[in-house]
C-alpha positions in Angstrom: 11.9 189.8 -140.7 9.8 188.5 -144.1 11.6 186.1 -146.9 9.9 187.1 -150.0 9.6 185.3 -152.9 7.5 187.0 -155.6 6.4 184.6 -158.3 3.0 187.1 -159.8 6.3 190.1 -159.7 8.2 188.2 -162.2 5.6 188.0 -165.0 6.6 190.1 -167.7 5.2 193.5 -167.7 0.9 194.2 -168.3 0.0 192.0 -165.2 0.3 194.9 -162.9 1.4 197.8 -161.8 5.1 198.6 -159.3 3.2 201.1 -157.1 3.7 202.0 -153.7 1.7 202.3 -150.9 1.2 205.7 -149.6 2.1 206.5 -146.0 -0.3 207.1 -143.3 -0.1 209.7 -140.6 -0.3 207.5 -137.2 -0.6 203.5 -137.6 -1.8 201.4 -134.5 -2.1 198.3 -134.6 -6.1 196.6 -133.4 -5.2 193.0 -134.6 -2.6 190.4 -135.2 -3.6 187.2 -136.0 -0.7 185.4 -134.0 -1.7 181.7 -134.5 -1.8 182.8 -138.5 1.4 184.8 -138.3 2.6 181.2 -136.9 1.1 178.9 -139.4 3.5 181.2 -141.9 6.2 181.0 -140.3 6.5 184.5 -139.5 7.4 186.5 -136.2 4.6 187.3 -134.8 6.6 189.8 -131.5 8.0 191.7 -134.8 4.9 191.9 -136.7 4.0 194.1 -133.7 7.2 195.6 -133.5 7.4 199.4 -134.7 9.2 197.9 -138.7 6.8 195.4 -138.4 3.6 197.8 -138.0 5.3 200.6 -140.4 5.3 197.3 -142.9 1.3 197.1 -141.5 0.4 199.9 -142.8 1.8 200.6 -145.6 4.7 203.1 -144.0 7.7 201.2 -145.0 8.7 198.2 -146.9 10.8 195.6 -145.5 13.8 194.3 -148.4 12.3 191.9 -150.3 8.5 193.4 -151.4 7.8 194.4 -154.6 4.4 196.1 -153.9 2.2 195.7 -157.3 -1.4 196.7 -158.7 -2.5 193.6 -160.4 -4.4 194.5 -163.4 -7.6 192.2 -163.7 -11.0 192.9 -165.7 -14.6 191.6 -164.3 -18.4 191.6 -165.0 -20.2 193.1 -162.5 -23.7 192.5 -162.5 -23.9 190.6 -165.7 -21.6 194.3 -167.4 -18.7 193.6 -168.8 -16.0 196.2 -167.5 -12.3 195.6 -169.2 -10.2 197.4 -167.0 -11.0 197.3 -163.4 -7.4 196.0 -161.5 -6.5 196.5 -157.4 -8.0 200.3 -156.5 -6.8 200.0 -153.2 -4.8 196.8 -152.5 -1.3 196.4 -153.2 0.3 193.0 -152.9 3.6 193.1 -151.3 5.3 190.0 -152.3 4.5 186.0 -151.7 6.0 184.0 -149.1 6.2 180.1 -148.5 5.4 179.1 -145.3 7.2 176.4 -143.8 5.1 173.3 -145.3 6.3 174.6 -148.5 2.5 176.2 -149.6 2.9 179.9 -151.0 1.0 182.8 -149.7 0.0 186.4 -151.0 0.8 188.8 -148.3 -1.8 192.3 -149.4 -2.5 195.3 -147.7 -6.3 196.6 -149.2 -6.4 200.6 -148.6 -2.8 201.3 -148.9 -3.7 204.2 -150.9 -4.0 204.9 -154.4 -2.8 202.8 -157.7 -3.5 203.5 -161.1 -6.7 201.1 -161.1 -8.4 203.4 -158.7 -10.3 204.8 -160.8 -12.3 207.7 -159.1 -11.4 206.0 -155.4 -9.3 207.1 -152.8 -7.4 204.1 -152.5 -8.2 203.5 -149.1 -11.0 201.5 -146.6 -12.9 202.5 -143.7 -12.3 200.7 -140.3 -15.7 199.1 -140.6 -15.2 197.0 -144.0 -12.0 196.1 -142.2 -13.3 195.0 -138.9 -16.1 193.1 -141.2 -13.7 191.3 -143.3 -11.0 190.5 -140.7 -14.2 188.9 -138.6 -16.1 187.1 -140.9 -12.7 185.7 -143.0 -11.1 184.3 -139.7 -14.9 182.7 -138.8 -14.6 181.2 -142.2 -11.5 179.7 -141.9 -12.3 178.5 -138.5 -15.0 176.6 -139.5 -12.5 175.2 -142.8 -13.7 177.0 -145.7 -11.3 178.0 -148.5 -11.2 181.8 -147.8 -8.5 184.6 -148.0 -7.0 185.1 -144.5 -6.9 188.6 -141.9 -3.4 188.4 -140.9 -3.8 192.6 -139.1 -6.0 195.3 -139.3 -4.8 198.9 -138.5 -5.9 202.0 -138.2 -4.1 205.4 -140.0 -5.3 208.2 -137.7 -6.7 209.5 -140.7 -9.8 210.0 -141.8 -12.1 209.0 -145.3 -14.7 210.5 -147.1 -17.6 208.0 -147.8 -20.8 209.4 -146.9 -19.3 211.2 -143.8 -16.0 211.5 -142.5 -14.6 207.7 -141.0 -11.6 206.9 -139.6 -9.2 204.7 -142.0 -7.8 201.5 -141.7 -6.3 199.1 -143.2 -6.2 195.1 -143.6 -3.4 192.8 -144.1 -4.4 190.1 -146.5 -3.5 186.3 -147.0 -3.9 184.4 -150.0 -3.3 181.2 -151.9 -3.4 183.5 -154.7 -5.4 186.7 -155.7 -5.9 185.7 -159.2 -9.6 185.9 -160.4 -11.4 184.9 -162.8 -11.4 188.6 -164.2 -7.2 188.0 -164.2 -7.9 186.2 -166.8 -10.4 188.2 -168.7 -8.4 191.3 -168.7 -6.3 189.1 -171.2 -8.9 187.8 -173.3 -11.1 190.4 -174.0 -7.0 192.1 -175.4 -6.2 188.9 -178.0 -3.6 188.9 -175.7 -2.5 185.5 -176.0 1.0 185.2 -174.9 -0.2 186.8 -171.4 -3.2 184.1 -171.1 -1.3 181.6 -171.6 1.4 182.1 -169.6 -1.3 182.9 -167.0 -2.8 179.5 -167.5 0.6 178.1 -166.7 1.3 180.8 -164.0 -1.8 179.1 -162.3 -1.5 175.6 -162.9 1.8 175.6 -161.6 0.7 177.5 -158.3 -2.6 175.7 -157.6 -3.1 173.1 -159.7 0.2 170.9 -160.8 -1.7 168.1 -161.3 -3.5 170.0 -164.6 -2.1 168.9 -167.9 -4.3 171.7 -169.7 -6.0 174.6 -170.1 -8.6 171.8 -169.9 -7.8 170.1 -166.8 -7.0 173.6 -165.4 -10.8 174.7 -165.8 -11.8 171.2 -164.4 -10.0 171.8 -161.4 -11.6 176.0 -161.0 -14.8 174.1 -161.4 -14.2 171.3 -158.7 -13.0 173.9 -156.0 -16.0 176.8 -156.7 -18.2 174.0 -156.2 -17.2 172.7 -152.8 -16.8 176.1 -151.9 -19.8 177.7 -152.7 -21.6 174.3 -151.2 -20.3 175.4 -147.9 -21.4 179.2 -148.3 -24.9 177.9 -148.8 -24.7 175.4 -145.7 -24.3 178.3 -143.8 -26.4 180.5 -144.9 -23.9 182.8 -146.2 -24.6 185.4 -148.5 -21.6 187.0 -150.5 -23.5 189.4 -152.0 -21.3 190.7 -155.0 -20.0 187.6 -157.1 -18.7 189.4 -159.8 -16.4 187.3 -161.9 -13.5 189.9 -160.2 -14.2 189.0 -157.1 -14.2 185.0 -157.9 -11.0 183.4 -157.1 -9.6 180.7 -159.5 -8.0 179.2 -156.1 -11.2 178.6 -154.9 -11.1 180.4 -151.8 -13.8 183.1 -150.6 -12.0 186.8 -151.5 -13.6 190.6 -151.2 -15.9 189.8 -147.9 -17.6 193.3 -149.0 -21.6 193.3 -148.2 -21.5 190.1 -147.1 -23.5 188.5 -144.3 -24.9 185.8 -143.0 -29.0 184.9 -142.9 -30.8 185.2 -139.6 -34.5 184.1 -140.3 -34.2 181.7 -143.2 -35.4 183.0 -146.4 -33.9 181.2 -149.2 -34.0 184.1 -151.3 -32.6 187.0 -149.3 -29.9 189.9 -150.1 -28.2 192.0 -148.2 -26.0 194.3 -149.8 -27.3 197.2 -150.3 -26.3 197.7 -154.4 -27.9 194.2 -155.1 -31.2 195.7 -156.2 -32.5 193.0 -158.1 -31.0 189.8 -156.1 -29.0 188.7 -158.7 -26.4 187.4 -156.1 -29.4 186.4 -153.2 -28.7 183.6 -151.4 -30.7 181.0 -153.2 -29.0 182.2 -156.8 -25.0 181.8 -156.1 -24.9 178.2 -157.4 -26.2 179.3 -160.9 -24.0 182.8 -160.3 -21.2 180.4 -160.2 -22.2 178.5 -163.2 -22.3 181.9 -165.1 -19.3 183.1 -163.6 -17.4 180.2 -164.6 -18.6 180.4 -168.0 -16.7 183.7 -168.9 -13.2 182.1 -167.6 -14.2 178.9 -169.9 -14.3 181.6 -172.4 -11.6 182.8 -171.7 -9.4 179.5 -171.7 -11.5 178.2 -175.2 -8.4 180.6 -177.1 -5.6 177.8 -175.4 -7.6 174.5 -175.8 -7.8 175.0 -179.6 -10.3 177.5 -180.1 -12.3 175.6 -182.6 -15.3 173.8 -182.4 -14.3 171.0 -180.2 -12.5 173.1 -178.0 -16.2 175.3 -177.0 -17.7 171.9 -176.7 -14.9 170.6 -174.6 -15.6 174.0 -172.1 -19.2 173.8 -172.4 -19.4 169.7 -171.1 -16.7 170.6 -168.5 -18.7 174.1 -166.8 -22.1 171.7 -167.4 -19.9 169.3 -164.8 -20.8 172.4 -162.2 -24.5 171.7 -161.2 -23.9 167.7 -160.7 -20.7 168.3 -158.4 -22.5 171.3 -156.2 -25.7 168.9 -155.9 -23.5 166.4 -154.6 -21.3 168.8 -152.2 -24.3 170.3 -151.4 -26.0 166.8 -150.2 -23.0 165.9 -148.6 -23.4 169.5 -146.4 -27.1 169.5 -145.6 -26.9 166.0 -144.8 -24.2 166.6 -142.3 -26.7 169.1 -141.1 -29.2 166.6 -140.0 -26.9 164.1 -138.9 -26.2 161.8 -142.0 -22.4 161.1 -142.9 -23.4 159.2 -145.8 -26.3 160.6 -147.6 -28.9 158.0 -149.7 -31.9 158.6 -151.9 -34.3 160.4 -150.1 -31.8 162.4 -148.0 -31.6 165.6 -150.6 -35.8 165.9 -149.9 -35.3 165.4 -146.2 -33.7 168.4 -145.7 -35.3 170.4 -148.3 -38.2 169.2 -147.1 -37.1 171.1 -143.7 -35.9 174.1 -145.4 -39.0 174.6 -147.1 -40.8 174.6 -143.3 -38.4 176.7 -141.5 -39.3 179.5 -144.7 -42.5 179.3 -143.8 -42.0 180.1 -140.0 -38.6 182.7 -140.6 -36.9 179.9 -138.4 -33.6 181.1 -137.8 -30.6 179.3 -140.4 -28.0 178.5 -137.9 -30.2 178.3 -134.3 -33.0 175.3 -136.3 -30.1 172.9 -137.6 -27.8 173.3 -134.3 -30.8 172.9 -132.3 -31.8 169.5 -134.0 -28.7 168.1 -131.6 -29.9 169.9 -128.6 -33.5 169.5 -128.4 -34.5 173.5 -129.1 -35.0 173.3 -133.0 -38.9 173.0 -132.2 -38.4 177.0 -130.8 -37.5 178.6 -133.8 -41.0 177.8 -135.3 -44.0 179.8 -134.9 -46.2 177.1 -136.0 -44.4 173.9 -135.1 -47.5 171.2 -136.3 -45.4 170.5 -139.9 -41.8 171.0 -137.8 -42.9 168.0 -135.9 -44.1 165.5 -138.3 -40.4 166.1 -139.9 -38.9 165.5 -136.9 -40.3 162.4 -136.6 -39.6 161.6 -140.0 -36.2 162.5 -139.6 -35.7 160.2 -136.3 -36.5 157.0 -138.0 -33.9 157.9 -140.4 -30.9 158.6 -138.0 -32.4 155.8 -136.2 -29.4 153.3 -135.5 -26.8 155.7 -137.1 -24.7 156.0 -133.9 -22.5 158.7 -134.8 -25.5 161.3 -135.7 -24.6 164.0 -132.6 -20.9 163.8 -133.8 -21.7 164.6 -137.5 -24.5 167.3 -136.4 -21.5 169.1 -133.8 -19.1 169.4 -136.4 -21.6 170.7 -139.6 -23.2 173.2 -137.2 -21.8 175.9 -135.5 -23.4 177.3 -132.4 -22.5 181.2 -133.2 -22.0 182.9 -136.8 -21.1 186.4 -137.4 -24.1 188.2 -136.5 -24.4 190.6 -138.4 -25.6 192.9 -135.9 -23.3 191.4 -133.4 -20.6 193.1 -136.4 -22.4 196.0 -136.5 -22.2 196.9 -133.0 -18.5 196.4 -132.9 -18.2 198.3 -135.6 -20.3 201.7 -134.0 -17.9 200.6 -130.7 -14.6 200.7 -132.8 -15.9 204.3 -135.0 -17.9 206.6 -132.7 -15.6 205.2 -129.2 -12.4 203.7 -130.1 -14.1 200.7 -128.1 -12.2 197.5 -129.8 -13.6 195.2 -127.1 -16.4 194.2 -128.6 -14.4 193.2 -132.0 -12.0 191.1 -129.8 -14.9 189.5 -128.0 -16.3 188.5 -131.0 -13.1 187.4 -132.5 -12.1 185.3 -129.9 -15.7 183.8 -130.4 -15.8 183.1 -133.8 -12.5 181.5 -133.5 -14.6 178.8 -131.8 -17.5 178.9 -133.6 -18.6 174.9 -132.1 -17.6 175.2 -128.6 -20.5 176.2 -126.4 -19.3 178.5 -123.7 -21.8 180.2 -120.8 -20.1 183.8 -121.5 -20.6 183.7 -125.1 -24.2 182.7 -125.2 -25.7 185.4 -125.7 -23.2 186.0 -129.2 -25.3 182.8 -130.5 -28.6 185.3 -130.4 -30.8 185.6 -133.2 -31.1 189.8 -133.1 -33.7 191.7 -131.6 -36.5 193.4 -134.1 -34.6 197.0 -133.8 -31.1 195.3 -134.3 -32.1 193.0 -137.6 -29.8 194.6 -140.3 -31.5 195.2 -143.2 -28.6 196.5 -145.6 -25.3 195.6 -145.7 -22.6 197.9 -148.0 -19.4 197.7 -149.3 -17.7 200.4 -148.3 -15.6 201.8 -151.3 
């Protein structure tokens, strides 16, 4: 059983709509994250039981659950939409883990809500498997992220471009409060609820913050750290709308996300990002833009005068400074430097420039610095050889360089073509063996094992994934 303590559901009307999940025909458990269940203090055997499966599929709510669809707005590709909200997700409730940390338990793909607009409220299997794999890899790497507790097939079909198998993801998060949640109330001039929301976020995520200005500072710091971690992995979120930016700093809403194979700084995968707004190298800039929207929402709580605007502007302008520091630390670690000095930024940037010229594999190049195979990633290694000599001189005498690189560079990532292969096998044949094999390997991103060597290989020419899709 689960003991719920639902603080968000205790907020007044307007924050959410109470909505029950839509039952599904024939739920079947695909994956249960037992280590995460233990971390949360949940009984994994109960979750795998018929009663647990009924909850994970939305067929039956356990005692204490208060399913709600959260309200929020958002800027989508720069255009403001005053009402979005959970169109296919329901927050069942919150639990307090044994260590005292509070978590949301949410069903994604649980059916129609008042915010579904023209959607069906459902998820198909592919995006559920992708989010499960990628979010759990991010967690294994130590990047703040929502987590996947379970994936369940529904025994029903959903209509996208064709008929596809339906599924439900059970998602765990520090919270599902977004920049767009603040925008929802600010756009309506609802200062009372805006203040309640800020107080709730401070109490839940940043208890040291003493004011809305300090709350903004904390969110800026959290996002700068998270985005720097994305960049150091070659991760492209794909749809960094304000409704997809969590105020907790967690990576949230894995839709058309992807990891770069060949390094190209302006790389875009998302099929809906026609102009490259959310390309890899644009992500820090978009984070600033999103945080400026949050700052605008908080100004009315900061005095709503010129001084408040100046304070909010100053705080948002701190993001690039914090981000550059965080990014330098991560990219320096990738080349074996735990204490960056002047010139180390230029050294790592120079390597990236050489990689871009050759289309070198992002992950394998950095991992190859430690094992001596990085040179193999370059079609013309002459420039790399010059860089390599300078790099060796820089790390000479650093006794921990190999250890630092080993902690910073995964030997495998969720390769796009491997995810697509796992999805295709599950969709077309009901075969989840590729998914489970990939899940096992991605939970150990730093561990070299011969039986997983193929998962570290870049795609063959005919396996390259050029476009990814949201799944809605």
